[in-house]
C-alpha positions as a printed Julia matrix, in Angstrom:
238×3 Matrix{Float64}:
  -93.85  -32.09   10.02
  -90.23  -31.77   10.95
  -90.95  -33.94   14.01
  -92.09  -36.84   11.75
  -89.44  -36.42    9.56
  -86.99  -37.15   12.52
  -88.86  -40.34   13.53
  -88.69  -41.35   10.2
  -84.93  -40.91   10.22
  -84.34  -43.26   12.98
  -86.13  -46.15   10.55
  -84.28  -48.71    8.91
  -84.24  -47.39    5.14
  -86.44  -50.61    4.68
  -89.33  -49.48    6.6
  -89.1   -45.59    5.08
  -91.25  -47.16    2.23
  -94.34  -47.89    4.58
  -94.02  -45.05    6.61
  -93.69  -42.28    3.86
  -96.57  -43.74    2.44
  -98.78  -43.38    5.55
  -97.77  -39.48    5.28
  -98.52  -38.99    1.72
 -101.37  -40.94    0.91
 -104.65  -39.34    1.75
 -107.18  -41.99    3.62
 -110.19  -43.41    1.94
 -113.33  -44.44    3.88
 -114.89  -47.48    2.46
 -118.3   -49.39    3.47
 -117.4   -53.07    5.16
 -119.37  -56.01    4.42
 -119.04  -58.8     6.81
 -120.31  -60.89    4.12
 -117.72  -60.6     1.34
 -115.05  -57.9     0.94
 -116.05  -54.88   -0.88
 -114.98  -51.25   -1.14
 -113.48  -48.81   -3.76
 -110.31  -48.74   -5.7
 -108.75  -45.71   -6.27
 -107.89  -45.78  -10.19
 -104.81  -43.77  -10.94
 -105.22  -44.83  -14.41
 -109.14  -43.87  -14.88
 -109.0   -40.93  -12.2
 -111.92  -42.15  -10.29
 -113.02  -45.04   -7.99
 -113.9   -48.46   -9.2
 -116.32  -50.5    -6.53
 -115.19  -54.28   -6.31
 -116.8   -56.6    -4.41
 -114.4   -59.41   -3.69
 -110.38  -59.23   -3.15
 -110.19  -61.03   -6.48
 -111.52  -58.11   -7.95
 -109.4   -55.8    -6.35
 -106.51  -57.76   -7.26
 -107.84  -57.54  -11.48
 -107.85  -53.8   -11.02
 -104.44  -53.39  -10.14
 -102.77  -55.8   -12.41
 -104.71  -53.5   -15.3
 -103.31  -50.5   -13.75
  -99.93  -51.98  -14.74
 -101.03  -53.27  -17.97
  -99.26  -50.9   -20.76
 -101.82  -52.16  -23.13
 -104.98  -51.07  -21.07
 -106.3   -47.68  -21.69
 -109.46  -48.09  -19.34
 -111.73  -50.3   -17.52
 -114.9   -50.27  -15.28
 -117.3   -52.44  -13.13
 -120.38  -54.17  -14.15
 -120.84  -52.47  -17.75
 -123.9   -53.88  -18.7
 -126.44  -55.87  -18.41
 -127.44  -58.58  -21.03
 -130.89  -60.59  -21.56
 -130.41  -63.86  -22.66
 -131.78  -67.24  -23.41
 -130.08  -69.99  -21.68
 -129.46  -73.32  -23.48
 -132.4   -74.89  -21.38
 -134.95  -72.38  -22.81
 -134.82  -69.9   -19.44
 -134.59  -66.44  -19.72
 -131.82  -64.81  -17.85
 -129.78  -61.85  -17.34
 -126.03  -61.6   -16.82
 -123.71  -58.66  -15.89
 -120.18  -59.14  -16.21
 -117.52  -58.12  -13.64
 -115.19  -55.83  -15.82
 -115.13  -54.37  -19.31
 -111.3   -53.51  -20.36
 -110.46  -51.41  -23.3
 -107.33  -51.52  -24.84
 -105.55  -49.4   -27.08
 -105.78  -51.35  -30.32
 -109.5   -50.65  -29.99
 -110.15  -54.12  -28.74
 -112.52  -54.38  -25.6
 -113.02  -57.77  -23.55
 -115.53  -58.17  -20.94
 -114.5   -60.22  -17.78
 -116.08  -62.65  -14.74
 -113.99  -62.66  -12.06
 -114.5   -65.74  -10.36
 -112.01  -68.22   -7.51
 -110.98  -71.08   -9.65
 -112.12  -73.34   -6.71
 -115.49  -72.11   -7.05
 -115.73  -72.78  -10.87
 -113.95  -76.21  -10.15
 -116.4   -77.09   -7.48
 -119.82  -76.39   -9.26
 -120.17  -78.12  -12.49
 -123.43  -75.85  -13.28
 -121.2   -72.78  -13.01
 -118.84  -74.02  -15.6
 -121.44  -74.57  -18.18
 -122.93  -71.0   -17.52
 -119.51  -69.53  -18.14
 -118.76  -71.78  -21.37
 -121.98  -70.61  -23.01
 -121.47  -67.16  -21.85
 -118.06  -67.28  -23.67
 -119.76  -68.28  -26.92
 -122.54  -66.13  -26.54
 -120.27  -63.07  -26.58
 -119.08  -64.27  -29.28
 -121.64  -65.25  -31.57
 -124.11  -62.63  -30.61
 -121.97  -59.72  -29.97
 -118.44  -60.48  -31.51
 -116.86  -60.05  -28.2
 -114.46  -61.38  -25.91
 -115.25  -62.89  -23.13
 -112.89  -64.64  -20.56
 -112.6   -65.69  -16.96
 -110.34  -64.31  -14.61
 -109.35  -66.45  -11.54
 -107.17  -66.24   -9.01
 -104.42  -68.93  -10.71
 -103.65  -65.69  -13.26
 -101.76  -64.1   -10.79
  -98.32  -64.42  -10.34
  -97.92  -63.66   -6.36
  -94.67  -62.27   -5.55
  -95.69  -59.87   -9.36
  -98.82  -58.99   -7.62
  -96.85  -57.69   -4.12
  -94.69  -55.55   -5.9
  -97.8   -53.74   -8.18
  -99.32  -53.16   -4.72
  -96.75  -51.66   -3.0
  -95.25  -49.61   -5.94
  -99.01  -48.29   -6.24
  -98.87  -47.1    -2.37
  -96.7   -44.23   -4.22
  -99.42  -43.33   -7.08
 -100.77  -40.61   -5.15
  -97.97  -38.8    -3.7
  -97.87  -34.86   -4.15
  -96.33  -34.33   -7.53
  -92.87  -32.81   -7.47
  -91.83  -32.48  -11.34
  -88.12  -31.43  -10.16
  -87.64  -34.41   -8.14
  -88.84  -36.57  -10.82
  -86.68  -34.73  -13.39
  -83.66  -35.43  -11.37
  -84.37  -39.01  -10.95
  -84.4   -39.34  -14.41
  -81.68  -37.54  -15.21
  -79.37  -39.98  -13.02
  -81.26  -43.04  -14.53
  -80.15  -41.72  -17.95
  -76.35  -41.51  -16.97
  -75.97  -45.14  -16.26
  -76.93  -48.45  -17.34
  -77.7   -50.05  -13.58
  -78.26  -48.57  -10.43
  -80.14  -49.87   -7.28
  -82.33  -47.7    -4.75
  -79.74  -47.13   -2.17
  -77.49  -45.88   -4.93
  -80.03  -43.56   -6.17
  -80.6   -42.16   -2.98
  -76.56  -41.85   -2.14
  -76.18  -39.5    -5.28
  -79.67  -37.51   -4.79
  -78.09  -36.53   -1.18
  -75.71  -37.56    1.18
  -77.89  -36.46    4.22
  -79.89  -39.42    5.49
  -83.14  -36.99    6.26
  -83.2   -35.69    2.74
  -82.82  -39.47    1.55
  -86.12  -39.71    3.75
  -87.98  -37.06    1.29
  -86.5   -38.18   -1.36
  -87.5   -42.08   -1.14
  -91.03  -42.01   -2.01
  -90.39  -40.11   -5.21
  -88.01  -42.59   -6.15
  -90.69  -45.39   -5.93
  -93.23  -43.0    -7.38
  -90.75  -42.9   -10.7
  -90.86  -46.72  -10.73
  -94.68  -46.95  -10.56
  -94.76  -44.45  -13.22
  -91.69  -46.05  -15.72
  -92.07  -49.53  -14.28
  -90.36  -50.84  -17.09
  -86.97  -50.28  -15.48
  -87.04  -52.99  -13.27
  -88.12  -56.67  -12.73
  -91.54  -56.53  -11.47
  -91.48  -60.35  -11.12
  -88.81  -60.07   -8.65
  -89.36  -59.1    -4.88
  -88.47  -55.25   -4.71
  -85.92  -54.21   -2.1
  -83.28  -51.23   -1.52
  -81.29  -53.16   -3.66
  -83.49  -53.51   -6.63
  -81.54  -52.43   -9.83
  -83.07  -49.87  -12.0
  -81.42  -49.84  -15.66
  -82.06  -46.52  -17.73
  -85.37  -45.8   -18.78
  -86.67  -47.61  -22.1
  -88.63  -45.5   -24.51
  -91.56  -47.27  -25.0
């Protein structure tokens, strides 16, 4: 471990996050598909792995992880039998079920916008299912597309999620929290300098600072690119 940290000490601060993630995050092996992007997403919120069948599904899960109103979510929760408008008997399995703190739930179908725009029959089917779910079950059915994603926001979430599963160190988190409660604003570099003047020690602190931001993501603007100059503000109690 000392040799690893000595090597890290030679890195520019902007590279610490990636290097420390590779050390702290345990690797997951998933099956690969050469037809589509499939695999498993390690859900911090659900404390389990959630299967995905496209990059867009995986991106949806990432957004749900950071949605404070979401309690839990699951993939392909049910299969329903229904009669389509032409009288044909069909089956449908929504991609995701989301449960909210206010007790509401919604079913989500994940589709790329080009796939919808270029397929009139698919558009009609999705419109039918929206009405069907409400009329038959009084449930909300929505279609999630790549147009619903802010790219910078998503990139920030992916970055912070790298630090979701690092080993817990309550004392470090409490110390970071203490500093945040003593100032109105402070950036990442300044936090590290307050935690230690030793660059070697700052390396050890950095992943925990980002982990703190992951847990308390209301302390910064996640729609702006996260850097070492990103400003954090005093924790707002939710």
